[in-house]
N, C-alpha and C positions, 0 to 999 in steps of 0.2 A: 783790586790784582795791583799795586806797588810795581814801579821801578828797579829792575837792577844793571847793573850799569857792567858796562862788558869790560872786559879784561883791556889794561893798557894796549900790549900790542894790538887790537880787537878795533881799538878807536884809532890806530892809527892807520888798518885797512882801514876802516870806514872813511875817512878826511880822506887817502889815497882815492875812494872811489867818488866821494863829491867834487865833481865840476866847479867851481866860485864863477864867481861872471868876474869882467874886467877889476871888478872895484875890490874880488876875493871873500863876493857875497855871495850867499843861494836864500832862494825862494824858501820862504816858511810859515805854509799854512794850519793855526791851529784848530783843532776843531773838538768837542769835544767826545762823551764817553756812549753818545746818540748819536753824534753825525752830525750836531750841527753845527754850521762853521763858526767860528767865535771871531778869526781875525789871521789877516796879511801883513806878515813882518820880515824878515829880513835877522838874515847870520854871516859872521867869518865863524872862521875858523874857532878861534879862539869863545867865540858863547857857543858853536854846536857845540864842542870840548865839555865844552863848563855845565850844557845840558846832558852831555850823554852821560856823563862824570859824580853829577848830582841827583840826575832830576830834577831838581828846580828848572824851568827855562828861563832863559839868556839870549838875549838878542843884542843882536846893535842898532845900535839908532843913528839911523845916518842923521839925521840932524845933529848930535849935539855930534857925533862922531864920536859917539863909546858906546859901551857895554850896557847891555839896560835888564837888567833882569827883573822879570817880572810881577809886578804887585812892590816890587821897593819903597814908592813912595802909598802907593794908595790904598797896598793889604789887595790888593785881588790881584792871587800869584796863583800861575799852573802848577802841576807837579805833573812831568811826562810821564804817560804810560805808555806806553809805543810810538817808535816812530819811523815813518816809510820814507827810501829814495822811490822819488819816478822812473821809468825807462829807460829818460836821455842821465838819470844822479846828478839833476842839474835845481831841480826842487822838493821839498822835504814837506810831509801832511805830518803832523802833529798829533797824537790823539792823546786830550791832559785833562785831568780833573783842574775843573776851574770853581777856582776860592771865591765863589761873588759874582760883578760884570769882567767883562773880557774889556771892553770898548770906555774909552777915558771920556765918551758924553753918558757917559751912567747906565749903558743899553749892554745885555745880555751877550751883543753879536753888534761888532762894528758892520757888518752886514744887514742894515736898516729901513736900507732906502731902495725900492722895490720900481722899477723901470717903470716907467706905465705910458698909454704916447701924450696923455694927461700933463704928465713932466714927472719928473721924482716923488713917492709918497710913504713914508714912513708908515713902515708894518708897526712897528714899538713903539711903545716910549718907556725913557729916559727908568730905573730898576731904584737908582739915588741919583741924586742933582751931582756932577761934579766938584764943584763947591765942594761937599761933603767926600766926596773919594781924596782930593786934595789939599786937604786942608793942613795946614802947619803947626 
């Protein structure tokens, strides 16, 4: 399955329906085709528009205060398969085709720490070292 971009007037309707927070952001949860949650990130209107137009997932980096095209540094890209707004239109669930790993730690998912009575326990090892992911 590949992403088919909505017409511009439909993207405008989607943006009007989307409830961005006071900072102009919306939470975006990315999952793979099998439903494994990969990560949580943020989108502003520009990132959501770019994602809907191109099918290449783009987020907004709160720390860098700029657009963050997933994989632009590491090569670990996300390609949109479909997107769902929640009932309040204030959160997105993105189903993506993940190239490589999603987490900057080199793991498939950012959600690798299980909370147990003994404390956080790692459920998965890195598939690739962060140094390899981000070498210049």
